[in-house]
C-alpha positions as CSV (number, residue, x, y, z in Angstrom):
1,X,-63.6,16.7,84.1
2,X,-61.5,13.9,85.5
3,X,-58.0,13.5,84.2
4,X,-59.1,10.3,82.5
5,X,-62.6,10.7,81.0
6,X,-62.9,6.9,80.9
7,X,-63.0,6.9,84.7
8,X,-65.9,9.3,84.9
9,X,-66.6,13.0,85.2
10,X,-65.8,15.1,88.3
11,X,-68.5,17.3,89.9
12,X,-68.6,19.7,92.8
13,X,-71.5,19.1,95.1
14,X,-72.3,22.1,97.3
15,X,-73.3,21.5,100.9
16,X,-74.0,25.0,102.0
17,X,-71.9,27.1,104.2
18,X,-69.4,27.6,101.4
19,X,-68.2,24.0,101.6
20,X,-68.5,21.3,98.9
21,X,-67.4,17.8,98.1
22,X,-65.6,16.5,95.0
23,X,-67.6,13.7,93.3
24,X,-66.7,11.4,90.4
25,X,-69.2,9.2,88.6
26,X,-69.0,6.8,85.6
27,X,-71.6,4.4,84.3
28,X,-70.9,1.8,81.7
29,X,-73.7,1.1,79.2
30,X,-76.2,-1.5,80.5
31,X,-74.8,-1.3,84.1
32,X,-77.2,-2.9,86.5
33,X,-75.9,-1.6,89.8
34,X,-74.1,1.5,91.0
35,X,-71.4,1.3,93.7
36,X,-70.9,4.3,96.1
37,X,-67.3,4.1,97.3
38,X,-66.4,5.5,100.8
39,X,-62.7,5.9,101.5
40,X,-60.9,5.7,104.8
41,X,-59.3,8.3,107.1
42,X,-56.6,10.3,105.4
43,X,-57.2,8.7,102.0
44,X,-59.2,10.0,99.1
45,X,-61.1,8.8,96.1
46,X,-57.9,8.7,94.1
47,X,-56.2,6.5,96.7
48,X,-54.7,3.2,95.7
49,X,-57.7,1.1,96.7
50,X,-60.3,3.4,95.4
51,X,-58.6,3.7,92.0
52,X,-58.1,-0.1,91.8
53,X,-61.8,-0.8,92.7
54,X,-63.0,1.9,90.3
55,X,-61.1,0.3,87.4
56,X,-62.3,-3.2,88.3
57,X,-65.9,-2.1,88.8
58,X,-66.1,-0.3,85.5
59,X,-64.5,-3.1,83.6
60,X,-67.0,-5.5,85.2
61,X,-70.0,-3.5,84.1
62,X,-70.8,-1.7,87.4
63,X,-71.4,2.0,87.7
64,X,-69.0,3.6,90.1
65,X,-69.4,6.8,92.2
66,X,-66.8,8.1,94.6
67,X,-66.1,11.2,96.5
68,X,-63.8,12.8,99.0
69,X,-65.1,13.3,102.5
70,X,-64.7,16.9,103.7
71,X,-61.2,17.5,104.9
72,X,-59.9,15.0,102.4
73,X,-58.7,15.1,98.8
74,X,-60.2,17.9,96.7
75,X,-63.2,18.5,98.9
76,X,-63.7,21.5,101.1
77,X,-63.6,21.6,104.9
78,X,-60.9,20.8,107.4
79,X,-59.8,17.6,109.1
80,X,-59.9,19.5,112.4
81,X,-63.7,19.5,112.1
82,X,-64.0,15.8,111.2
83,X,-66.9,13.9,112.8
84,X,-68.8,10.8,111.9
85,X,-71.9,12.9,111.7
86,X,-70.3,15.1,109.0
87,X,-69.1,12.0,107.2
88,X,-72.7,10.7,107.2
89,X,-74.0,14.1,105.9
90,X,-71.4,13.9,103.1
91,X,-72.3,10.3,102.2
92,X,-76.0,10.9,102.3
93,X,-75.7,14.0,100.1
94,X,-73.7,12.1,97.5
95,X,-76.0,9.1,97.7
96,X,-79.0,11.4,97.1
97,X,-77.1,13.1,94.2
98,X,-76.3,9.7,92.7
99,X,-79.9,8.5,93.2
100,X,-81.2,11.4,91.2
101,X,-79.0,10.4,88.2
102,X,-79.2,6.6,88.6
103,X,-82.5,4.7,88.6
104,X,-81.2,1.3,89.4
105,X,-80.1,-0.3,92.7
106,X,-77.2,1.1,94.6
107,X,-74.7,-0.4,97.1
108,X,-71.9,1.0,99.2
109,X,-68.3,-0.2,99.2
110,X,-66.4,1.3,102.2
111,X,-62.9,1.0,103.7
112,X,-62.2,1.5,107.5
113,X,-63.8,4.9,108.4
114,X,-65.8,4.8,105.2
115,X,-67.0,1.3,105.9
116,X,-68.3,2.3,109.3
117,X,-70.0,5.3,107.7
118,X,-71.6,3.1,105.1
119,X,-73.0,0.7,107.7
120,X,-74.5,3.6,109.7
121,X,-75.9,5.2,106.6
122,X,-77.6,2.0,105.4
123,X,-78.9,1.4,108.9
124,X,-80.4,4.9,109.1
125,X,-82.2,4.4,105.8
126,X,-82.2,8.0,104.7
127,X,-85.3,9.4,102.9
128,X,-85.5,10.1,99.2
129,X,-83.1,8.7,96.5
130,X,-80.4,8.0,99.1
131,X,-82.8,5.5,100.7
132,X,-82.2,3.1,97.9
133,X,-78.7,2.4,99.2
134,X,-78.9,-1.3,100.0
135,X,-76.2,-4.0,100.3
136,X,-72.7,-3.0,101.3
137,X,-69.1,-4.3,101.2
138,X,-66.9,-3.3,104.2
139,X,-63.1,-3.6,104.4
140,X,-62.0,-3.4,108.1
141,X,-64.9,-1.3,109.4
142,X,-63.7,1.1,112.1
143,X,-66.7,0.6,114.4
144,X,-64.7,1.3,117.5
145,X,-62.7,4.3,116.3
146,X,-63.3,6.3,119.5
147,X,-61.7,3.6,121.7
148,X,-58.9,3.1,119.1
149,X,-58.0,6.8,119.2
150,X,-58.1,6.8,122.9
151,X,-55.7,3.8,123.2
152,X,-53.4,5.4,120.6
153,X,-53.2,8.6,122.6
154,X,-52.8,7.0,126.0
155,X,-54.2,8.6,129.2
156,X,-51.9,11.7,129.1
157,X,-52.4,12.3,125.4
158,X,-56.1,11.9,125.7
159,X,-56.3,14.4,128.6
160,X,-54.2,16.8,126.5
161,X,-56.5,16.4,123.6
162,X,-59.6,17.0,125.7
163,X,-58.0,20.1,127.4
164,X,-56.6,21.7,124.2
165,X,-59.3,20.6,121.8
166,X,-56.6,19.5,119.2
167,X,-54.5,16.3,118.6
168,X,-51.8,16.0,115.9
169,X,-52.5,12.7,114.1
170,X,-49.9,11.3,111.8
171,X,-50.2,8.2,109.7
172,X,-48.6,6.9,106.5
173,X,-51.3,8.8,104.6
174,X,-51.8,12.1,106.4
175,X,-50.5,14.4,109.2
176,X,-53.2,16.8,110.5
177,X,-54.8,18.2,113.6
178,X,-58.1,16.5,114.8
179,X,-60.6,18.3,116.9
180,X,-62.0,16.9,120.2
181,X,-65.4,17.3,118.5
182,X,-64.6,13.9,116.8
183,X,-64.4,12.1,120.1
184,X,-67.6,13.7,121.4
185,X,-69.4,12.8,118.2
186,X,-68.1,9.2,118.0
187,X,-69.6,8.6,121.5
188,X,-73.0,8.8,119.9
189,X,-72.3,6.0,117.4
190,X,-71.7,2.9,119.6
191,X,-71.3,-0.4,117.6
192,X,-73.6,-2.1,120.1
193,X,-76.4,0.1,118.9
194,X,-75.6,-0.4,115.2
195,X,-75.7,-4.2,115.1
196,X,-79.5,-4.5,115.9
197,X,-80.2,-2.0,113.1
198,X,-78.5,-4.1,110.4
199,X,-81.0,-5.2,107.9
200,X,-79.3,-4.9,104.4
201,X,-76.9,-7.7,103.2
202,X,-73.3,-6.9,104.0
203,X,-70.0,-8.5,103.2
204,X,-67.2,-7.7,105.7
205,X,-63.6,-8.3,104.7
206,X,-61.2,-8.3,107.6
207,X,-57.5,-9.1,108.2
208,X,-56.6,-11.1,111.3
209,X,-53.4,-9.0,111.8
210,X,-55.1,-5.7,111.5
211,X,-53.2,-3.2,113.7
212,X,-56.1,-0.7,113.7
213,X,-59.3,-2.8,113.8
214,X,-59.5,-5.9,116.0
215,X,-60.9,-8.8,114.0
216,X,-62.5,-10.2,117.1
217,X,-64.6,-7.1,117.5
218,X,-65.7,-7.2,113.9
219,X,-66.6,-10.9,114.3
220,X,-68.6,-10.0,117.4
221,X,-70.4,-7.2,115.5
222,X,-71.3,-9.6,112.7
223,X,-72.6,-12.2,115.2
224,X,-74.7,-9.6,116.9
225,X,-76.5,-8.6,113.7
226,X,-80.1,-10.0,113.4
227,X,-80.6,-13.4,112.0
228,X,-81.6,-13.1,108.4
229,X,-79.6,-9.9,107.8
230,X,-77.3,-11.7,105.4
231,X,-74.1,-10.5,107.0
232,X,-71.0,-12.4,105.7
233,X,-67.5,-12.2,107.3
234,X,-64.4,-13.2,105.4
235,X,-61.2,-13.3,107.5
236,X,-57.8,-13.0,105.8
237,X,-55.2,-14.8,107.9
238,X,-52.3,-12.5,108.5
239,X,-54.1,-9.6,106.7
240,X,-53.2,-6.1,107.7
241,X,-55.6,-3.1,107.9
242,X,-55.4,-2.0,104.3
243,X,-55.3,-5.5,102.7
244,X,-53.7,-4.1,99.6
245,X,-51.8,-7.4,99.0
246,X,-55.2,-9.1,98.8
247,X,-57.0,-6.5,96.6
248,X,-57.6,-9.0,93.7
249,X,-59.3,-11.4,96.0
250,X,-61.2,-8.5,97.7
251,X,-62.7,-7.6,94.4
252,X,-63.6,-11.1,93.4
253,X,-65.5,-11.5,96.7
254,X,-67.1,-8.0,96.4
255,X,-68.2,-8.5,92.8
256,X,-69.7,-11.9,93.5
257,X,-71.6,-10.5,96.5
258,X,-72.9,-7.4,94.7
259,X,-73.7,-8.7,91.3
260,X,-77.5,-8.8,90.8
261,X,-78.8,-12.4,91.1
262,X,-81.6,-13.8,88.9
263,X,-85.0,-13.5,90.6
């Protein structure tokens, strides 16, 4: 059980190979929509943003499901084996798990790495219950993570990472080794191929002073999505990557976008 039962029960979802993910789900009575929250790199489902949006969602009458990607939080696995493909496998498994327990519409709400995973997952339209995952809210989607990592390393650091297979990555949230498998895998998820696949409505929330995700690239992605895909981009002047200072406004926009509309 979760530490606070009012925020939902915790579950362990087995994925095979002895690994599992920690999942938390709560559904207010008469909820019309379930949100699947996807956290960012180095964070977890109990991070500041996840906890805030969980409280606001439940208070607003939304069901809320969150989980820790493998290598994060209380889930199994190692960050050294992190890949986008593994993240998508985790998200798809949790979405299917949620879909078996929730009969109504579902939407994803992702931050950074999690936002990119949500966009790819929705575009792939998985079969079964997970295929009901529709509209999404994205905070600073890390669609060009491979290039960002390469620029952060520099030519010498990148060569060392490729040669040794390991890179020590330190942020304000985590310090851990990443495997070169991440870079090889990210090469198979180019943003240019994602945009034409975008069909579900999406709300993108982006800061203009984001040090990790360039707002111009996010705007270019939104512009490249098919006409009629209902992609909205909201730019926060001076906003950083996490947008914590804007969290109240983020929720207002997200709730308005996700709330079921008559007809």
